[in-house]
DOFIKE-134661 format. One record per atom (N, C-alpha, C): y, x, z; residue in one letter; residue number from 1; atom name. Coordinates in steps of 0.02 Angstrom, whole numbers. Layout:
BEGIN
pt north->Y&east->X&up->Z&residu->A&num->NUM&atome->CA;
...
This chain:
BEGIN
pt north->-59&east->41&up->0&residu->M&num->1&atome->N;
pt north->0&east->0&up->0&residu->M&num->1&atome->CA;
pt north->62&east->43&up->0&residu->M&num->1&atome->C;
pt north->117&east->10&up->9&residu->N&num->2&atome->N;
pt north->181&east->44&up->6&residu->N&num->2&atome->CA;
pt north->200&east->69&up->76&residu->N&num->2&atome->C;
pt north->217&east->134&up->84&residu->D&num->3&atome->N;
pt north->235&east->163&up->149&residu->D&num->3&atome->CA;
pt north->308&east->151&up->166&residu->D&num->3&atome->C;
pt north->346&east->119&up->125&residu->V&num->4&atome->N;
pt north->417&east->106&up->137&residu->V&num->4&atome->CA;
pt north->421&east->47&up->184&residu->V&num->4&atome->C;
pt north->461&east->55&up->240&residu->P&num->5&atome->N;
pt north->467&east->-2&up->286&residu->P&num->5&atome->CA;
pt north->503&east->-60&up->251&residu->P&num->5&atome->C;
pt north->480&east->-118&up->268&residu->H&num->6&atome->N;
pt north->508&east->-179&up->238&residu->H&num->6&atome->CA;
pt north->573&east->-196&up->273&residu->H&num->6&atome->C;
pt north->626&east->-200&up->236&residu->L&num->7&atome->N;
pt north->691&east->-218&up->263&residu->L&num->7&atome->CA;
pt north->706&east->-291&up->244&residu->L&num->7&atome->C;
pt north->735&east->-328&up->291&residu->P&num->8&atome->N;
pt north->751&east->-398&up->275&residu->P&num->8&atome->CA;
pt north->810&east->-399&up->225&residu->P&num->8&atome->C;
pt north->817&east->-453&up->190&residu->P&num->9&atome->N;
pt north->874&east->-459&up->144&residu->P&num->9&atome->CA;
pt north->940&east->-455&up->183&residu->P&num->9&atome->C;
pt north->993&east->-442&up->149&residu->R&num->10&atome->N;
pt north->1059&east->-433&up->181&residu->R&num->10&atome->CA;
pt north->1082&east->-496&up->217&residu->R&num->10&atome->C;
pt north->1066&east->-554&up->191&residu->Y&num->11&atome->N;
pt north->1092&east->-616&up->219&residu->Y&num->11&atome->CA;
pt north->1053&east->-642&up->279&residu->Y&num->11&atome->C;
pt north->999&east->-609&up->299&residu->V&num->12&atome->N;
pt north->960&east->-630&up->358&residu->V&num->12&atome->CA;
pt north->984&east->-590&up->418&residu->V&num->12&atome->C;
pt north->1010&east->-624&up->470&residu->P&num->13&atome->N;
pt north->1034&east->-588&up->529&residu->P&num->13&atome->CA;
pt north->975&east->-559&up->568&residu->P&num->13&atome->C;
pt north->988&east->-506&up->603&residu->V&num->14&atome->N;
pt north->937&east->-475&up->646&residu->V&num->14&atome->CA;
pt north->947&east->-500&up->716&residu->V&num->14&atome->C;
pt north->898&east->-491&up->759&residu->L&num->15&atome->N;
pt north->899&east->-518&up->826&residu->L&num->15&atome->CA;
pt north->958&east->-493&up->867&residu->L&num->15&atome->C;
pt north->976&east->-430&up->860&residu->T&num->16&atome->N;
pt north->1031&east->-403&up->900&residu->T&num->16&atome->CA;
pt north->1097&east->-434&up->879&residu->T&num->16&atome->C;
pt north->1103&east->-456&up->818&residu->E&num->17&atome->N;
pt north->1165&east->-489&up->797&residu->E&num->17&atome->CA;
pt north->1169&east->-559&up->827&residu->E&num->17&atome->C;
pt north->1113&east->-592&up->835&residu->I&num->18&atome->N;
pt north->1113&east->-660&up->861&residu->I&num->18&atome->CA;
pt north->1123&east->-660&up->936&residu->I&num->18&atome->C;
pt north->1085&east->-617&up->972&residu->V&num->19&atome->N;
pt north->1086&east->-616&up->1044&residu->V&num->19&atome->CA;
pt north->1148&east->-581&up->1070&residu->V&num->19&atome->C;
pt north->1165&east->-526&up->1043&residu->G&num->20&atome->N;
pt north->1222&east->-487&up->1067&residu->G&num->20&atome->CA;
pt north->1202&east->-439&up->1121&residu->G&num->20&atome->C;
pt north->1242&east->-389&up->1130&residu->A&num->21&atome->N;
pt north->1225&east->-336&up->1177&residu->A&num->21&atome->CA;
pt north->1238&east->-357&up->1249&residu->A&num->21&atome->C;
pt north->1284&east->-403&up->1261&residu->D&num->22&atome->N;
pt north->1301&east->-421&up->1330&residu->D&num->22&atome->CA;
pt north->1264&east->-483&up->1354&residu->D&num->22&atome->C;
pt north->1215&east->-507&up->1318&residu->A&num->23&atome->N;
pt north->1177&east->-566&up->1338&residu->A&num->23&atome->CA;
pt north->1135&east->-550&up->1400&residu->A&num->23&atome->C;
pt north->1138&east->-597&up->1448&residu->R&num->24&atome->N;
pt north->1098&east->-588&up->1508&residu->R&num->24&atome->CA;
pt north->1029&east->-620&up->1498&residu->R&num->24&atome->C;
pt north->980&east->-588&up->1522&residu->V&num->25&atome->N;
pt north->912&east->-615&up->1517&residu->V&num->25&atome->CA;
pt north->896&east->-647&up->1584&residu->V&num->25&atome->C;
pt north->883&east->-712&up->1582&residu->E&num->26&atome->N;
pt north->866&east->-749&up->1642&residu->E&num->26&atome->CA;
pt north->791&east->-743&up->1654&residu->E&num->26&atome->C;
pt north->771&east->-728&up->1714&residu->P&num->27&atome->N;
pt north->699&east->-723&up->1727&residu->P&num->27&atome->CA;
pt north->666&east->-793&up->1723&residu->P&num->27&atome->C;
pt north->609&east->-794&up->1694&residu->V&num->28&atome->N;
pt north->571&east->-856&up->1688&residu->V&num->28&atome->CA;
pt north->533&east->-866&up->1753&residu->V&num->28&atome->C;
pt north->542&east->-923&up->1785&residu->P&num->29&atome->N;
pt north->505&east->-934&up->1847&residu->P&num->29&atome->CA;
pt north->430&east->-937&up->1834&residu->P&num->29&atome->C;
pt north->394&east->-905&up->1877&residu->V&num->30&atome->N;
pt north->322&east->-904&up->1870&residu->V&num->30&atome->CA;
pt north->294&east->-967&up->1903&residu->V&num->30&atome->C;
pt north->253&east->-1003&up->1866&residu->A&num->31&atome->N;
pt north->224&east->-1064&up->1893&residu->A&num->31&atome->CA;
pt north->170&east->-1046&up->1942&residu->A&num->31&atome->C;
pt north->175&east->-1075&up->2000&residu->V&num->32&atome->N;
pt north->125&east->-1064&up->2052&residu->V&num->32&atome->CA;
pt north->69&east->-1114&up->2041&residu->V&num->32&atome->C;
pt north->9&east->-1091&up->2032&residu->P&num->33&atome->N;
pt north->-46&east->-1138&up->2019&residu->P&num->33&atome->CA;
pt north->-57&east->-1183&up->2080&residu->P&num->33&atome->C;
pt north->-69&east->-1246&up->2066&residu->A&num->34&atome->N;
pt north->-81&east->-1294&up->2119&residu->A&num->34&atome->CA;
pt north->-149&east->-1279&up->2150&residu->A&num->34&atome->C;
pt north->-155&east->-1291&up->2214&residu->P&num->35&atome->N;
pt north->-219&east->-1279&up->2246&residu->P&num->35&atome->CA;
pt north->-272&east->-1326&up->2218&residu->P&num->35&atome->C;
pt north->-332&east->-1303&up->2215&residu->A&num->36&atome->N;
pt north->-387&east->-1344&up->2189&residu->A&num->36&atome->CA;
pt north->-397&east->-1404&up->2234&residu->A&num->36&atome->C;
pt north->-405&east->-1464&up->2204&residu->P&num->37&atome->N;
pt north->-415&east->-1523&up->2246&residu->P&num->37&atome->CA;
pt north->-482&east->-1520&up->2283&residu->P&num->37&atome->C;
pt north->-481&east->-1550&up->2341&residu->T&num->38&atome->N;
pt north->-542&east->-1552&up->2381&residu->T&num->38&atome->CA;
pt north->-589&east->-1604&up->2352&residu->T&num->38&atome->C;
pt north->-653&east->-1599&up->2368&residu->P&num->39&atome->N;
pt north->-700&east->-1650&up->2343&residu->P&num->39&atome->CA;
pt north->-681&east->-1721&up->2363&residu->P&num->39&atome->C;
pt north->-654&east->-1729&up->2424&residu->A&num->40&atome->N;
pt north->-634&east->-1795&up->2446&residu->A&num->40&atome->CA;
pt north->-576&east->-1821&up->2404&residu->A&num->40&atome->C;
pt north->-528&east->-1776&up->2388&residu->A&num->41&atome->N;
pt north->-472&east->-1796&up->2345&residu->A&num->41&atome->CA;
pt north->-496&east->-1813&up->2275&residu->A&num->41&atome->C;
pt north->-543&east->-1775&up->2250&residu->M&num->42&atome->N;
pt north->-571&east->-1789&up->2183&residu->M&num->42&atome->CA;
pt north->-606&east->-1857&up->2183&residu->M&num->42&atome->C;
pt north->-642&east->-1872&up->2236&residu->E&num->43&atome->N;
pt north->-677&east->-1936&up->2240&residu->E&num->43&atome->CA;
pt north->-627&east->-1993&up->2244&residu->E&num->43&atome->C;
pt north->-574&east->-1984&up->2282&residu->T&num->44&atome->N;
pt north->-521&east->-2035&up->2287&residu->T&num->44&atome->CA;
pt north->-488&east->-2045&up->2219&residu->T&num->44&atome->C;
pt north->-472&east->-1991&up->2185&residu->L&num->45&atome->N;
pt north->-442&east->-1995&up->2119&residu->L&num->45&atome->CA;
pt north->-489&east->-2030&up->2070&residu->L&num->45&atome->C;
pt north->-553&east->-2014&up->2073&residu->E&num->46&atome->N;
pt north->-603&east->-2045&up->2030&residu->E&num->46&atome->CA;
pt north->-608&east->-2121&up->2044&residu->E&num->46&atome->C;
pt north->-608&east->-2139&up->2109&residu->D&num->47&atome->N;
pt north->-611&east->-2209&up->2128&residu->D&num->47&atome->CA;
pt north->-549&east->-2247&up->2102&residu->D&num->47&atome->C;
pt north->-491&east->-2217&up->2108&residu->Q&num->48&atome->N;
pt north->-430&east->-2248&up->2083&residu->Q&num->48&atome->CA;
pt north->-432&east->-2257&up->2008&residu->Q&num->48&atome->C;
pt north->-456&east->-2207&up->1973&residu->L&num->49&atome->N;
pt north->-462&east->-2210&up->1901&residu->L&num->49&atome->CA;
pt north->-510&east->-2266&up->1880&residu->L&num->49&atome->C;
pt north->-567&east->-2268&up->1913&residu->I&num->50&atome->N;
pt north->-617&east->-2320&up->1898&residu->I&num->50&atome->CA;
pt north->-588&east->-2389&up->1911&residu->I&num->50&atome->C;
pt north->-552&east->-2397&up->1966&residu->H&num->51&atome->N;
pt north->-522&east->-2461&up->1984&residu->H&num->51&atome->CA;
pt north->-471&east->-2483&up->1930&residu->H&num->51&atome->C;
pt north->-428&east->-2437&up->1908&residu->R&num->52&atome->N;
pt north->-378&east->-2454&up->1856&residu->R&num->52&atome->CA;
pt north->-412&east->-2471&up->1790&residu->R&num->52&atome->C;
pt north->-463&east->-2433&up->1772&residu->V&num->53&atome->N;
pt north->-499&east->-2446&up->1709&residu->V&num->53&atome->CA;
pt north->-533&east->-2515&up->1713&residu->V&num->53&atome->C;
pt north->-564&east->-2531&up->1769&residu->M&num->54&atome->N;
pt north->-597&east->-2595&up->1776&residu->M&num->54&atome->CA;
pt north->-547&east->-2653&up->1774&residu->M&num->54&atome->C;
pt north->-488&east->-2644&up->1801&residu->Q&num->55&atome->N;
pt north->-437&east->-2696&up->1797&residu->Q&num->55&atome->CA;
pt north->-418&east->-2708&up->1724&residu->Q&num->55&atome->C;
pt north->-410&east->-2654&up->1685&residu->R&num->56&atome->N;
pt north->-393&east->-2662&up->1615&residu->R&num->56&atome->CA;
pt north->-450&east->-2695&up->1576&residu->R&num->56&atome->C;
pt north->-511&east->-2676&up->1593&residu->V&num->57&atome->N;
pt north->-569&east->-2706&up->1560&residu->V&num->57&atome->CA;
pt north->-574&east->-2780&up->1576&residu->V&num->57&atome->C;
pt north->-561&east->-2799&up->1639&residu->D&num->58&atome->N;
pt north->-563&east->-2869&up->1660&residu->D&num->58&atome->CA;
pt north->-513&east->-2910&up->1620&residu->D&num->58&atome->C;
pt north->-452&east->-2885&up->1614&residu->V&num->59&atome->N;
pt north->-400&east->-2921&up->1577&residu->V&num->59&atome->CA;
pt north->-420&east->-2929&up->1504&residu->V&num->59&atome->C;
pt north->-444&east->-2875&up->1475&residu->A&num->60&atome->N;
pt north->-463&east->-2877&up->1404&residu->A&num->60&atome->CA;
pt north->-523&east->-2924&up->1393&residu->A&num->60&atome->C;
pt north->-572&east->-2920&up->1437&residu->L&num->61&atome->N;
pt north->-631&east->-2963&up->1431&residu->L&num->61&atome->CA;
pt north->-612&east->-3036&up->1440&residu->L&num->61&atome->C;
pt north->-571&east->-3050&up->1489&residu->E&num->62&atome->N;
pt north->-551&east->-3120&up->1501&residu->E&num->62&atome->CA;
pt north->-517&east->-3149&up->1439&residu->E&num->62&atome->C;
pt north->-472&east->-3111&up->1410&residu->R&num->63&atome->N;
pt north->-436&east->-3133&up->1350&residu->R&num->63&atome->CA;
pt north->-483&east->-3139&up->1290&residu->R&num->63&atome->C;
pt north->-520&east->-3087&up->1277&residu->D&num->64&atome->N;
pt north->-562&east->-3084&up->1217&residu->D&num->64&atome->CA;
pt north->-622&east->-3132&up->1222&residu->D&num->64&atome->C;
pt north->-653&east->-3136&up->1281&residu->L&num->65&atome->N;
pt north->-710&east->-3181&up->1289&residu->L&num->65&atome->CA;
pt north->-688&east->-3254&up->1285&residu->L&num->65&atome->C;
pt north->-630&east->-3269&up->1313&residu->H&num->66&atome->N;
pt north->-604&east->-3337&up->1309&residu->H&num->66&atome->CA;
pt north->-596&east->-3357&up->1236&residu->H&num->66&atome->C;
pt north->-565&east->-3314&up->1197&residu->D&num->67&atome->N;
pt north->-555&east->-3328&up->1126&residu->D&num->67&atome->CA;
pt north->-621&east->-3334&up->1088&residu->D&num->67&atome->C;
pt north->-667&east->-3288&up->1103&residu->A&num->68&atome->N;
pt north->-732&east->-3288&up->1068&residu->A&num->68&atome->CA;
pt north->-773&east->-3350&up->1085&residu->A&num->68&atome->C;
pt north->-775&east->-3369&up->1149&residu->V&num->69&atome->N;
pt north->-813&east->-3428&up->1170&residu->V&num->69&atome->CA;
pt north->-781&east->-3491&up->1141&residu->V&num->69&atome->C;
pt north->-716&east->-3495&up->1143&residu->A&num->70&atome->N;
pt north->-682&east->-3554&up->1115&residu->A&num->70&atome->CA;
pt north->-696&east->-3561&up->1041&residu->A&num->70&atome->C;
pt north->-695&east->-3506&up->1005&residu->S&num->71&atome->N;
pt north->-709&east->-3508&up->933&residu->S&num->71&atome->CA;
pt north->-781&east->-3530&up->921&residu->S&num->71&atome->C;
pt north->-828&east->-3503&up->960&residu->M&num->72&atome->N;
pt north->-898&east->-3519&up->952&residu->M&num->72&atome->CA;
pt north->-911&east->-3593&up->968&residu->M&num->72&atome->C;
pt north->-881&east->-3618&up->1022&residu->V&num->73&atome->N;
pt north->-891&east->-3688&up->1040&residu->V&num->73&atome->CA;
pt north->-864&east->-3734&up->985&residu->V&num->73&atome->C;
pt north->-806&east->-3716&up->958&residu->L&num->74&atome->N;
pt north->-777&east->-3755&up->904&residu->L&num->74&atome->CA;
pt north->-823&east->-3756&up->842&residu->L&num->74&atome->C;
pt north->-849&east->-3698&up->825&residu->Q&num->75&atome->N;
pt north->-895&east->-3694&up->767&residu->Q&num->75&atome->CA;
pt north->-957&east->-3737&up->778&residu->Q&num->75&atome->C;
pt north->-986&east->-3732&up->837&residu->H&num->76&atome->N;
pt north->-1047&east->-3771&up->852&residu->H&num->76&atome->CA;
pt north->-1032&east->-3846&up->856&residu->H&num->76&atome->C;
pt north->-973&east->-3863&up->881&residu->T&num->77&atome->N;
pt north->-954&east->-3934&up->883&residu->T&num->77&atome->CA;
pt north->-949&east->-3962&up->813&residu->T&num->77&atome->C;
pt north->-917&east->-3924&up->768&residu->H&num->78&atome->N;
pt north->-912&east->-3947&up->699&residu->H&num->78&atome->CA;
pt north->-981&east->-3953&up->667&residu->H&num->78&atome->C;
pt north->-1025&east->-3908&up->683&residu->A&num->79&atome->N;
pt north->-1093&east->-3910&up->655&residu->A&num->79&atome->CA;
pt north->-1133&east->-3969&up->684&residu->A&num->79&atome->C;
pt north->-1117&east->-3989&up->746&residu->L&num->80&atome->N;
pt north->-1154&east->-4043&up->779&residu->L&num->80&atome->CA;
pt north->-1131&east->-4112&up->758&residu->L&num->80&atome->C;
pt north->-1071&east->-4119&up->731&residu->V&num->81&atome->N;
pt north->-1043&east->-4185&up->716&residu->V&num->81&atome->CA;
pt north->-1090&east->-4227&up->672&residu->V&num->81&atome->C;
pt north->-1116&east->-4202&up->617&residu->P&num->82&atome->N;
pt north->-1161&east->-4245&up->576&residu->P&num->82&atome->CA;
pt north->-1223&east->-4266&up->615&residu->P&num->82&atome->C;
pt north->-1252&east->-4220&up->652&residu->R&num->83&atome->N;
pt north->-1312&east->-4237&up->690&residu->R&num->83&atome->CA;
pt north->-1296&east->-4287&up->746&residu->R&num->83&atome->C;
pt north->-1239&east->-4278&up->779&residu->L&num->84&atome->N;
pt north->-1219&east->-4326&up->830&residu->L&num->84&atome->CA;
pt north->-1209&east->-4395&up->801&residu->L&num->84&atome->C;
pt north->-1178&east->-4399&up->742&residu->R&num->85&atome->N;
pt north->-1168&east->-4464&up->710&residu->R&num->85&atome->CA;
pt north->-1235&east->-4498&up->696&residu->R&num->85&atome->C;
pt north->-1282&east->-4458&up->670&residu->E&num->86&atome->N;
pt north->-1349&east->-4486&up->656&residu->E&num->86&atome->CA;
pt north->-1381&east->-4513&up->720&residu->E&num->86&atome->C;
pt north->-1378&east->-4473&up->773&residu->E&num->87&atome->N;
pt north->-1409&east->-4493&up->837&residu->E&num->87&atome->CA;
pt north->-1375&east->-4556&up->865&residu->E&num->87&atome->C;
pt north->-1308&east->-4558&up->862&residu->I&num->88&atome->N;
pt north->-1271&east->-4616&up->888&residu->I&num->88&atome->CA;
pt north->-1288&east->-4678&up->846&residu->I&num->88&atome->C;
pt north->-1291&east->-4670&up->780&residu->E&num->89&atome->N;
pt north->-1309&east->-4726&up->737&residu->E&num->89&atome->CA;
pt north->-1379&east->-4751&up->753&residu->E&num->89&atome->C;
pt north->-1426&east->-4707&up->764&residu->F&num->90&atome->N;
pt north->-1495&east->-4726&up->780&residu->F&num->90&atome->CA;
pt north->-1497&east->-4765&up->846&residu->F&num->90&atome->C;
pt north->-1462&east->-4739&up->897&residu->V&num->91&atome->N;
pt north->-1463&east->-4771&up->963&residu->V&num->91&atome->CA;
pt north->-1430&east->-4839&up->960&residu->V&num->91&atome->C;
pt north->-1374&east->-4845&up->923&residu->V&num->92&atome->N;
pt north->-1339&east->-4909&up->918&residu->V&num->92&atome->CA;
pt north->-1383&east->-4959&up->881&residu->V&num->92&atome->C;
pt north->-1413&east->-4938&up->825&residu->R&num->93&atome->N;
pt north->-1457&east->-4983&up->787&residu->R&num->93&atome->CA;
pt north->-1515&east->-5008&up->831&residu->R&num->93&atome->C;
pt north->-1544&east->-4961&up->869&residu->Q&num->94&atome->N;
pt north->-1601&east->-4979&up->912&residu->Q&num->94&atome->CA;
pt north->-1579&east->-5028&up->966&residu->Q&num->94&atome->C;
pt north->-1521&east->-5015&up->996&residu->A&num->95&atome->N;
pt north->-1496&east->-5060&up->1048&residu->A&num->95&atome->CA;
pt north->-1481&east->-5130&up->1020&residu->A&num->95&atome->C;
pt north->-1450&east->-5131&up->962&residu->V&num->96&atome->N;
pt north->-1435&east->-5196&up->931&residu->V&num->96&atome->CA;
pt north->-1500&east->-5233&up->913&residu->V&num->96&atome->C;
pt north->-1548&east->-5197&up->885&residu->A&num->97&atome->N;
pt north->-1612&east->-5228&up->866&residu->A&num->97&atome->CA;
pt north->-1647&east->-5256&up->928&residu->A&num->97&atome->C;
pt north->-1648&east->-5219&up->982&residu->E&num->98&atome->N;
pt north->-1680&east->-5242&up->1044&residu->E&num->98&atome->CA;
pt north->-1644&east->-5304&up->1072&residu->E&num->98&atome->C;
pt north->-1577&east->-5301&up->1070&residu->A&num->99&atome->N;
pt north->-1539&east->-5358&up->1095&residu->A&num->99&atome->CA;
pt north->-1551&east->-5420&up->1053&residu->A&num->99&atome->C;
pt north->-1552&east->-5414&up->987&residu->V&num->100&atome->N;
pt north->-1564&east->-5471&up->943&residu->V&num->100&atome->CA;
pt north->-1636&east->-5496&up->954&residu->V&num->100&atome->C;
pt north->-1684&east->-5452&up->961&residu->A&num->101&atome->N;
pt north->-1753&east->-5472&up->972&residu->A&num->101&atome->CA;
pt north->-1759&east->-5509&up->1038&residu->A&num->101&atome->C;
pt north->-1726&east->-5485&up->1090&residu->A&num->102&atome->N;
pt north->-1729&east->-5518&up->1155&residu->A&num->102&atome->CA;
pt north->-1696&east->-5587&up->1152&residu->A&num->102&atome->C;
pt north->-1641&east->-5591&up->1116&residu->E&num->103&atome->N;
pt north->-1606&east->-5656&up->1109&residu->E&num->103&atome->CA;
pt north->-1649&east->-5705&up->1071&residu->E&num->103&atome->C;
pt north->-1681&east->-5683&up->1018&residu->L&num->104&atome->N;
pt north->-1724&east->-5727&up->979&residu->L&num->104&atome->CA;
pt north->-1785&east->-5747&up->1019&residu->L&num->104&atome->C;
pt north->-1810&east->-5704&up->1061&residu->A&num->105&atome->N;
pt north->-1869&east->-5719&up->1101&residu->A&num->105&atome->CA;
pt north->-1853&east->-5773&up->1154&residu->A&num->105&atome->C;
pt north->-1792&east->-5776&up->1177&residu->Q&num->106&atome->N;
pt north->-1774&east->-5825&up->1229&residu->Q&num->106&atome->CA;
pt north->-1752&east->-5892&up->1198&residu->Q&num->106&atome->C;
pt north->-1744&east->-5894&up->1135&residu->R&num->107&atome->N;
pt north->-1722&east->-5954&up->1102&residu->R&num->107&atome->CA;
pt north->-1780&east->-6004&up->1101&residu->R&num->107&atome->C;
pt north->-1765&east->-6066&up->1120&residu->P&num->108&atome->N;
pt north->-1818&east->-6115&up->1119&residu->P&num->108&atome->CA;
pt north->-1840&east->-6133&up->1048&residu->P&num->108&atome->C;
pt north->-1902&east->-6142&up->1038&residu->T&num->109&atome->N;
pt north->-1927&east->-6159&up->973&residu->T&num->109&atome->CA;
pt north->-1923&east->-6234&up->963&residu->T&num->109&atome->C;
pt north->-1905&east->-6256&up->908&residu->A&num->110&atome->N;
pt north->-1896&east->-6327&up->896&residu->A&num->110&atome->CA;
pt north->-1956&east->-6361&up->870&residu->A&num->110&atome->C;
């Protein structure tokens, strides 16, 4: 390759031009690692997480199951209407026939 050092183009500023010689460097605070949680704290955290998740699941299930069951009941009701009409017609015809037969049976013969 080429042993000549690569120089940036004239229009690209260098770091010393941007920062300046009198710029103060602020020390970055070192993050102190948090102590490791105890097993009891982990269990409490886990219990809280499970409780919150279960609350969300309950709300979602209540909403979604209500809609699903309502839709299913409506579909089955629509499917049952013809059969219900047939059954009602049969029962009404049978009741009327029995009533007419009983009335005719009680009628005196001339």
